[in-house]
C-alpha positions in Angstrom: -20.5 -9.3 16.7 -17.7 -6.8 17.2 -18.9 -3.6 18.9 -22.0 -5.4 20.4 -22.6 -4.9 24.2 -23.7 -8.1 26.0 -25.8 -7.9 29.1 -25.6 -4.1 29.0 -22.0 -4.3 30.3 -19.5 -6.3 28.1 -18.3 -4.7 24.8 -17.3 -7.4 22.2 -14.0 -6.5 20.4 -11.9 -8.8 18.1 -12.2 -12.5 17.7 -9.3 -14.5 19.3 -10.3 -18.1 18.9 -12.8 -20.7 17.7 -13.7 -24.0 19.4 -16.0 -26.9 18.8 -19.1 -25.1 20.1 -18.0 -21.6 20.9 -16.2 -18.5 19.6 -13.9 -16.5 22.0 -13.6 -12.7 21.7 -11.5 -10.2 23.4 -13.8 -7.7 25.2 -14.1 -4.9 27.7 -16.0 -4.9 31.0 -17.5 -1.4 30.9 -18.2 -1.3 34.6 -14.8 -2.3 35.9 -12.8 -1.0 32.9 -10.8 -4.2 32.5 -10.1 -6.5 29.5 -12.0 -9.8 29.5 -12.4 -12.9 27.3 -15.9 -13.4 26.0 -16.9 -17.0 25.0 -20.1 -17.1 23.0 -22.0 -20.3 21.9 -22.1 -20.9 18.2 -25.6 -20.0 16.8 -26.3 -23.6 15.6 -26.1 -24.8 19.2 -27.9 -22.0 21.0 -31.4 -23.3 20.1 -30.6 -26.8 21.5 -31.6 -26.9 25.2 -29.0 -29.6 26.0 -26.2 -27.5 24.6 -27.5 -24.4 26.5 -27.7 -26.4 29.7 -24.1 -27.7 29.1 -22.9 -24.2 28.4 -24.4 -23.0 31.7 -22.9 -25.9 33.5 -19.4 -25.1 32.1 -19.7 -21.5 33.5 -21.0 -22.6 36.9 -18.4 -25.4 37.2 -15.5 -23.2 36.2 -16.6 -20.3 38.4 -16.5 -22.5 41.5 -12.8 -23.3 40.9 -10.5 -20.8 42.6 -6.8 -21.3 41.8 -3.9 -19.2 40.6 -3.5 -21.9 37.9 -7.1 -22.0 36.6 -8.5 -19.3 34.3 -11.1 -17.3 36.3 -14.8 -17.1 35.2 -16.4 -13.8 36.2 -19.9 -14.0 34.8 -22.3 -15.7 32.4 -25.6 -14.9 30.8 -27.9 -14.7 27.7 -28.4 -11.7 25.6 -31.1 -12.2 23.0 -30.2 -15.5 21.4 -26.5 -15.3 22.4 -25.2 -17.3 25.4 -22.0 -16.0 26.8 -19.4 -16.6 29.5 -17.1 -13.8 30.8 -13.6 -15.0 31.7 -10.2 -13.7 32.7 -8.3 -12.4 29.6 -4.9 -14.1 29.4 -1.8 -12.9 27.7 0.9 -15.3 26.6 0.8 -18.4 24.4 -0.4 -21.9 24.7 2.0 -24.7 25.7 1.5 -26.5 22.3 2.7 -23.5 20.4 5.6 -23.1 22.8 6.8 -26.7 22.3 6.5 -26.3 18.5 8.6 -23.1 18.6 11.3 -24.2 21.1 11.2 -28.0 21.1 11.7 -30.1 24.2 11.8 -28.2 27.5 14.3 -28.4 30.4 13.4 -31.2 32.9 13.0 -28.8 35.7 10.6 -26.6 33.6 8.6 -29.7 32.7 8.2 -30.6 36.3 7.3 -27.0 37.3 4.6 -26.9 34.6 3.4 -30.4 35.6 3.2 -29.4 39.3 1.1 -26.3 38.5 -1.3 -28.3 36.3 -1.6 -30.9 39.0 -2.4 -28.1 41.5 -5.2 -26.9 39.2 -6.5 -30.4 38.8 -6.5 -31.0 42.5 -8.8 -28.0 43.0 -11.2 -29.3 40.2 -11.1 -32.9 41.5 -12.0 -31.7 45.0 -15.2 -30.2 43.4 -15.8 -33.6 41.7 -15.0 -32.1 38.3 -13.0 -34.0 35.8 -11.5 -31.8 33.1 -11.5 -34.6 30.4 -9.5 -32.6 27.9 -6.0 -31.9 29.4 -3.7 -31.1 26.5 -1.0 -28.5 25.7 -3.5 -26.4 23.7 -5.5 -25.9 26.9 -2.5 -24.8 29.0 -1.7 -21.1 28.7 1.9 -20.1 29.5 1.8 -16.5 30.8 4.6 -13.9 30.4 5.8 -14.7 34.0 6.3 -18.4 33.1 3.3 -19.6 35.2 0.5 -21.5 33.6 -3.3 -21.3 33.6 -5.5 -24.3 32.8 -8.3 -23.3 30.3 -11.4 -24.7 28.7 -13.7 -26.8 30.8 -15.8 -27.1 27.7 -16.2 -30.9 28.0 -15.5 -31.0 31.8 -18.3 -32.3 33.9 -19.1 -33.0 37.5 -19.4 -36.7 38.5 -23.1 -36.3 39.3 -23.9 -34.6 36.0 -25.9 -36.4 33.2 -25.5 -33.8 30.5 -22.8 -35.8 28.7 -23.9 -39.3 29.6 -23.4 -40.6 26.1 -19.6 -40.2 26.6 -19.4 -39.2 23.0 -16.8 -36.5 23.5 -13.2 -37.9 23.4 -11.2 -34.7 23.5 -8.0 -34.9 21.4 -7.0 -38.5 20.7 -3.3 -37.9 21.4 -4.0 -37.1 25.0 -7.0 -39.2 26.1 -6.7 -42.0 28.6 -7.3 -45.7 27.6 -10.6 -45.7 29.6 -11.8 -42.5 27.9 -11.1 -44.1 24.5 -13.2 -47.1 25.5 -16.1 -45.1 26.8 -15.7 -46.1 30.5 -16.5 -44.1 33.6 -13.8 -41.5 34.1 -12.2 -40.5 37.4 -9.3 -38.1 38.5 -6.7 -40.6 37.2 -7.9 -40.1 33.7 -6.8 -36.4 33.9 -3.5 -37.5 35.4 -2.9 -39.9 32.4 -3.5 -36.9 30.0 -1.1 -34.8 32.1 1.5 -37.5 31.8 1.3 -37.2 28.0 1.5 -33.4 28.3 4.7 -33.8 30.3 6.0 -36.5 27.9 5.6 -34.1 25.0 7.1 -31.2 26.9 10.1 -33.3 27.8 10.7 -34.8 24.3 9.1 -32.4 21.9 6.7 -35.0 20.5 3.6 -37.0 21.6 4.1 -40.7 22.5 1.6 -42.1 20.1 1.2 -41.0 16.4 -1.2 -42.3 13.8 -2.8 -41.4 10.5 -6.2 -40.7 12.1 -7.9 -40.5 15.5 -8.8 -44.2 15.5 -5.3 -45.4 15.1 -4.0 -43.1 17.8 -6.8 -44.2 20.1 -6.0 -47.9 19.6 -2.3 -47.2 20.5 -3.5 -45.5 23.7 -5.1 -48.8 24.7 -2.6 -51.3 23.2 0.9 -49.9 23.2 3.4 -48.8 25.8 5.2 -45.5 25.2 8.8 -45.4 24.2 10.6 -44.1 27.4 11.2 -40.4 27.2 15.0 -40.8 27.7 15.2 -42.8 24.5 13.7 -39.9 22.6 15.6 -37.2 24.5 18.7 -38.4 26.4 18.6 -35.3 28.6 15.5 -36.6 30.4 16.7 -37.9 33.7 15.5 -41.1 35.3 13.5 -39.6 38.1 11.3 -37.4 35.8 10.9 -40.3 33.4 9.6 -42.5 36.2 7.0 -39.8 37.2 5.8 -39.4 33.6 5.5 -43.1 33.0 3.6 -43.7 36.2 1.1 -41.1 35.1 0.8 -43.0 31.8 0.1 -46.5 33.1 -2.8 -48.2 31.2 -4.4 -49.4 34.5 -5.8 -46.4 36.4 -5.0 -48.2 39.7 -1.3 -48.1 38.8 -1.1 -44.3 38.3 -0.8 -41.6 40.9 -4.3 -41.8 42.6 -4.7 -38.1 43.2 -3.4 -34.8 41.7 -2.1 -33.9 45.1 0.1 -37.1 45.1 1.5 -36.2 41.7 2.1 -32.5 42.7 3.9 -33.6 45.9 6.2 -36.0 43.9 7.0 -33.3 41.3 7.8 -30.9 44.1 10.1 -33.5 45.6 11.8 -33.8 42.3 12.2 -30.0 42.0 13.6 -29.9 45.5 16.1 -32.7 44.8 14.5 -35.2 47.2 15.1 -38.1 44.8 14.6 -40.8 47.4 11.1 -39.6 47.9 10.6 -39.6 44.1 11.8 -43.2 43.9 9.5 -44.3 46.7 6.5 -42.7 45.0 7.3 -44.3 41.7 8.8 -47.7 42.9 5.9 -49.8 41.6 5.6 -48.1 38.2 5.6 -50.3 35.1 7.6 -48.5 32.4 9.2 -50.8 29.8 8.3 -50.0 26.2 6.6 -52.9 24.4 5.8 -53.6 20.8 2.4 -52.8 19.5 -0.3 -55.4 19.8 -0.5 -57.7 16.8 -3.7 -56.8 15.1 -4.1 -60.3 13.7 -4.3 -61.6 17.3 -6.4 -58.8 18.7 -9.3 -61.1 19.4 -7.3 -63.6 21.4 -5.0 -61.7 23.6 -4.9 -58.4 25.6 -2.2 -55.8 25.5 0.8 -56.4 27.6 1.1 -54.4 30.8 4.5 -53.0 31.8 6.7 -54.5 34.5 7.4 -52.6 37.7 10.4 -50.2 37.8 13.3 -51.2 40.0 13.5 -49.3 43.3 16.5 -47.3 42.3 16.8 -44.4 39.9 18.4 -46.6 37.2 17.2 -46.6 33.6 14.4 -49.0 32.5 14.8 -52.8 32.2 12.8 -55.0 29.9 10.2 -57.4 31.3 11.6 -60.6 32.9 10.3 -64.1 32.0 9.1 -64.5 35.6 7.1 -61.3 35.4 5.6 -62.4 32.1 4.5 -65.7 33.5 2.9 -64.0 36.5 1.3 -61.6 34.1 -0.2 -64.4 32.0 -1.6 -66.0 35.1 -3.2 -62.7 36.0 -4.7 -62.3 32.5 -6.8 -65.4 33.0 -8.7 -63.8 35.7 -9.3 -60.7 33.6 -10.5 -62.3 30.4 -14.2 -61.9 31.0 -13.7 -58.2 31.8 -11.7 -57.8 28.6 -14.2 -59.4 26.2 -16.1 -56.1 25.8 -13.0 -54.2 25.1 -11.8 -56.7 22.5 -15.1 -56.7 20.7 -15.0 -52.9 20.6 -11.5 -53.0 19.2 -12.5 -55.5 16.5 -15.4 -53.3 15.6 -13.2 -50.2 15.3 -10.7 -52.2 13.2 -13.5 -53.3 10.9 -14.6 -49.7 10.5 -11.1 -48.6 9.9 -10.7 -51.3 7.2 -13.8 -50.0 5.5 -12.6 -46.5 5.6 -9.3 -47.6 4.3 -10.9 -49.4 1.4 -13.0 -46.4 0.5 -10.0 -44.1 0.7 -8.1 -46.3 -1.7 -11.0 -46.0 -4.1 -10.8 -42.3 -3.9 -7.0 -42.0 -3.9 -6.6 -40.4 -7.3 -4.6 -37.2 -6.7 -6.2 -33.9 -7.6 -4.9 -30.3 -7.6 -5.3 -28.2 -4.5 -7.1 -24.9 -5.3 -5.7 -21.5 -4.6 -7.6 -20.0 -1.6 -5.4 -16.9 -1.1 -7.4 -13.8 -0.1 -10.7 -15.6 -0.1 -13.2 -15.1 2.7 -13.4 -18.0 5.1 -16.9 -19.1 3.8 -15.8 -18.8 0.2 -12.6 -20.8 0.9 -14.5 -23.6 2.7 -17.0 -23.8 -0.2 -14.1 -24.0 -2.7 -12.4 -26.8 -0.7 -15.5 -29.0 -0.6 -16.5 -28.3 -4.2 -12.9 -29.3 -5.3 -13.3 -32.7 -3.7 -11.5 -32.0 -0.4 -12.6 -31.7 3.2 -12.1 -28.6 5.4 -9.3 -29.2 7.9 -8.3 -27.0 10.7 -9.1 -23.3 10.6 -6.7 -21.1 12.5 -6.6 -17.4 12.9 -3.7 -15.0 13.2 -3.0 -11.3 12.8 -1.9 -9.8 9.5 -0.9 -6.4 8.5 -1.4 -7.1 4.8 -4.5 -9.3 4.5 -8.0 -8.0 5.5 -9.7 -9.6 8.5 -11.7 -12.7 7.6 -9.7 -13.6 4.5 -7.3 -16.5 3.9 -3.6 -15.8 4.6 -2.1 -19.3 4.2 -3.2 -22.9 3.3 -1.8 -26.4 3.7 -1.3 -28.1 1.3 -0.2 -25.2 -0.9 -2.1 -24.2 -4.0 -1.2 -26.2 -7.1 0.0 -29.3 -5.2 -1.6 -32.7 -5.8 -3.4 -34.3 -2.9 -5.7 -37.3 -2.3 -9.4 -36.7 -3.0 -11.2 -36.3 0.3 -8.1 -35.3 2.2 -8.1 -32.2 4.4 -7.0 -28.7 3.5 -6.1 -26.5 6.4 -6.4 -22.7 6.2 -5.2 -19.7 8.2 -7.6 -16.8 8.3 -6.6 -13.2 9.0 -7.7 -11.5 12.2 -6.7 -8.1 10.7 -3.9 -6.0 12.2 -2.8 -7.0 15.6 -4.4 -4.8 18.2 -2.2 -2.6 20.3 -1.2 -4.1 23.7 -3.4 -3.1 26.6 -1.7 -1.0 29.3 -2.7 0.4 32.6 -3.3 4.2 32.7 -0.9 5.8 35.3 -2.0 8.2 38.0 -1.0 11.7 36.9 -2.4 13.6 40.0 -0.2 16.5 41.1 2.3 16.1 38.2 3.5 19.0 36.0 2.7 18.8 32.3 6.3 17.5 31.5 6.1 14.9 34.3 2.7 13.7 33.1 3.9 13.4 29.5 6.9 11.4 30.6 4.8 9.0 32.7 2.5 8.4 29.8 5.3 7.9 27.2 6.9 5.3 29.5 3.9 3.0 29.1 3.3 3.7 25.4 0.5 6.4 25.8 0.3 10.0 24.6 -0.6 13.0 26.7 -2.8 16.0 25.9 -3.6 19.0 28.1 -7.3 19.9 28.2 -9.1 22.9 29.7 -7.9 24.0 33.1 -10.1 23.5 36.1 -10.4 25.0 39.6 -9.1 22.9 42.4 -9.0 23.5 46.2 -6.5 20.8 46.7 -4.1 20.9 43.7 -1.8 23.8 43.2 -2.1 25.9 40.0 -0.3 24.4 37.0 -0.4 20.7 38.1 -2.7 17.9 37.0 -6.0 18.0 38.8 -8.0 15.6 36.7 -7.5 13.0 33.8 -9.5 10.9 31.4 -9.5 7.9 31.2 -9.1 7.5 35.0 -5.9 6.2 36.6 -5.9 2.4 36.8 -8.2 1.9 33.8 -7.1 0.0 30.7 -6.1 1.6 27.4 -4.4 0.5 24.2 -0.8 1.5 23.5 -0.8 4.7 21.5 -4.1 6.0 23.0 -4.2 9.7 24.1 -4.9 10.5 27.7 -6.3 14.0 28.4 -5.3 15.7 31.6 -6.5 19.0 33.1 -4.3 21.4 35.0 -5.4 23.2 38.1 -5.9 26.9 37.9 -6.1 27.1 41.7 -9.0 27.5 44.1 -12.3 28.9 42.8 -13.2 30.6 46.2 -13.2 34.4 46.7 -12.5 36.5 49.8 -15.6 38.2 51.4 -15.0 42.1 51.4 -15.4 44.2 54.5 -18.7 46.1 54.3 -18.5 48.0 57.6 -19.7 51.6 57.4 -20.9 51.2 53.8 -24.4 52.2 52.7 -26.7 49.5 51.3 -25.9 50.3 47.7 -22.2 50.5 48.3 -22.2 47.1 50.1 -24.2 45.6 47.2 -21.7 46.8 44.6 -18.7 45.6 46.6 -20.1 42.1 46.8 -21.1 41.9 43.2 -17.6 43.0 42.1 -16.2 39.7 43.5 -19.0 37.5 42.2 -21.1 37.4 45.4 -24.8 38.1 46.0 -26.1 40.7 48.5 -28.9 40.3 51.0 -30.0 43.1 53.3 -31.2 41.8 56.7 -33.1 43.5 59.4 -31.5 46.6 61.0 -29.6 46.4 64.3 -28.8 49.1 66.8 -25.3 50.3 67.1 -23.5 52.8 69.4 -20.6 53.0 67.0 -22.1 53.0 63.5 -24.3 55.8 62.2 -27.9 54.9 61.3 -28.3 53.6 57.7 -24.8 52.1 57.3 -23.6 48.6 57.6 -23.1 47.5 61.2 -22.9 43.7 60.7 -22.4 41.0 58.0 -22.3 37.2 57.5 -20.0 35.6 56.4 -17.5 37.9 58.1 -15.0 40.0 56.3 -11.9 38.1 55.1 -13.5 34.7 55.1 -13.8 32.7 51.8 -16.9 31.8 49.8 -17.6 30.4 46.3 -18.8 32.7 43.5 -22.5 33.0 43.6 -22.7 32.6 47.4 -24.9 35.1 49.3 -23.6 37.5 51.9 -26.1 39.1 54.3 -25.5 42.6 55.8 -27.4 44.6 58.4 -27.7 48.4 58.6 -27.4 50.3 61.9 -30.7 51.7 63.4 -28.7 54.1 65.5 -27.5 54.1 69.1 -29.5 52.1 71.6 -28.3 54.1 74.7 -30.2 57.2 76.1 -29.6 59.6 79.0 -31.5 58.8 82.2 -34.0 61.8 82.8 -33.8 63.7 86.1 -37.0 62.9 88.0 -35.9 64.1 91.4 -38.6 66.0 93.3 -41.3 64.5 91.1 -44.0 62.4 92.5 -43.5 58.7 92.2 -46.2 58.3 89.6 -44.9 61.1 87.4 -41.3 60.0 87.7 -42.3 56.5 86.7 -44.2 57.7 83.6 -41.3 59.9 82.6 -38.8 57.1 82.7 -41.0 54.7 80.9 -41.5 57.2 78.1 -37.7 57.3 77.8 -37.6 53.6 77.2 -36.7 52.3 80.7 -38.3 49.8 83.1 -38.9 51.3 86.5 -38.7 49.8 90.0 -39.6 51.8 93.2 -37.9 51.7 96.6 -39.0 53.7 99.7 -36.5 55.5 101.9 -36.8 58.1 104.8 -35.7 61.6 104.1 -35.7 64.7 106.3 -35.2 67.0 103.4 -37.5 65.6 100.7 -41.2 65.6 101.2 -42.9 62.3 101.5 -44.0 60.8 98.1 -41.4 62.6 96.1 -38.4 61.1 94.3 -35.2 61.7 96.1 -32.8 60.2 93.3 -32.5 57.4 90.7 -30.2 54.6 90.0 -28.6 54.9 87.5 -28.4 58.5 88.4 -29.9 61.2 86.3 -27.8 62.3 83.2 -26.0 59.0 82.8 -26.3 56.8 79.7 -28.2 53.5 79.8 -29.5 51.0 77.3 -33.2 51.2 76.5 -35.1 48.5 78.4 -32.7 48.7 81.4 -34.4 49.0 84.8 -34.1 52.4 86.6 -34.8 52.4 90.3 -36.5 55.5 91.9 -36.0 56.1 95.6 -39.2 57.7 97.0 -39.2 59.7 100.3 -41.3 58.4 103.2 -40.7 61.5 105.2 -38.5 62.1 108.3 -37.3 59.2 110.3 -34.3 58.5 112.6 -31.0 60.3 112.0 -29.5 57.2 110.6 -32.3 56.9 108.0 -32.1 60.6 107.1 -28.4 60.1 106.5 -29.1 57.2 104.2 -31.7 59.2 102.3 -29.4 62.1 101.7 -26.6 59.9 100.4 -27.6 58.6 96.8 -26.8 54.9 96.4 -24.5 53.8 93.6 -25.6 51.3 91.0 
């Protein structure tokens, strides 16, 4: 499975756990670049439509729950024959392991953990989802001390029929009495299990022990727990009252909602003990002796007496309370018949199992399973007359992945035929911790190396790249990208800037076409000769204009267009004075001008002849400009003659 990509997106890495119907792997979301947990259904269940439907239900139910104290579900799907769920990858250890390592926890820490679990359950219950398997193994304690509730593998919505047979009991040490008896479950069932989790966290042990799941389940129904303070004197009265209210046999006597429990735990943490006492004032809490098995068919288990309203330690049940309780039992007998019959049946089954066990009790030697593969070890266990017990996994620097590291009982010891042999299987060397790649942008090589070393990564300078935004000699790019996830010890390649890759456009003014082309090619630019333009300042055949302009920047390979001069566009206005109007007009048009005509009187110039022009003869004018000719109409008044002999200015 390792190395396989599911759904074209999720790369499976190493295995991190195995459950009743699924295996959990560490993986990588290749799209978002983050670590994820990948839960895959065991192959033997994938072909069963009911299991597939339940697996899908688990993903959809958990994905709907949004809480900082519930593990997030990101995605689910099917790839070939493999059903998978993509979940938040959690770091830390489960609460069960923490209790085993450190023993009983401080009362305030117990209340804090309980409050966070209650907060998670409140969210689930509002979605009509009962977890059904609250236990320390399903509570992950993160490095910051906060918790995440995991594994909705046997959780189901109230309106779901996928587990209608009620065959799944979870772990016997933590199930509620009604779950043991196969009754309909509600939110208070989860709160009972949470009470046991807090009991174990506060005392370092579970309240009910037994040789097998049946005996433990019977104690859940029949026995009252020893008050936590009698196991651990450091447990104060208020926390004890909260725990024991959660663990009431009658669901109606417990906290009725997870929000109620959370509120009471928060009151405890804030020192509001009067509020705690009010919330727990009707709790029964006295420990009682186990139900006499010989009288199991004739009497029901004793229920506990109410706590006194103060925060004092617990009192035993009074005679008056017992009498009232006996009176109440009479009204409940019919309802209890079914439970009693079920208990008798279980006891009969247990007796049969005990008789069979006695017949098989001859001790045999436990085989040596060291360094065997898991399959070979399990085969050896069964062929030697034992049963396979728990299979745990842990990292090992000395034993190859998939092979047995440890076993219990140890090899060579004598154990009862048919008893369980537990094994620990290697997961190989522990993978390096995941770290977030820092942003190296703009750093010098020494700064980049220092930033990488700080988080356990190595740095390597790659080929330099051009950059318009990062100065030369500083990091312009990196791989993997900043913010992505890498393993401690990985090498991050960074590329230093070698400055901008643009060039300055040279000045082509006055150059010939060949000179301009060479000047552009020398700096990596391409030349394009455009149409010629007239110029009064540049000789014909030399560059008179260019685009982009000289001094601007361009990228190598860009094209610069230049235009050569076609010569001056200005010419001298011909002298047409004394010519006939038609001849003057023709002369001017041949010189490249437009012509307009205006009549004026003149006493000196004969009628029909040009007196003068505007612009005047001999001046320079642009081709295409209009030149006005003033044509004599002959003699007129003295004032007209004067006008005619005085050339007008343009």
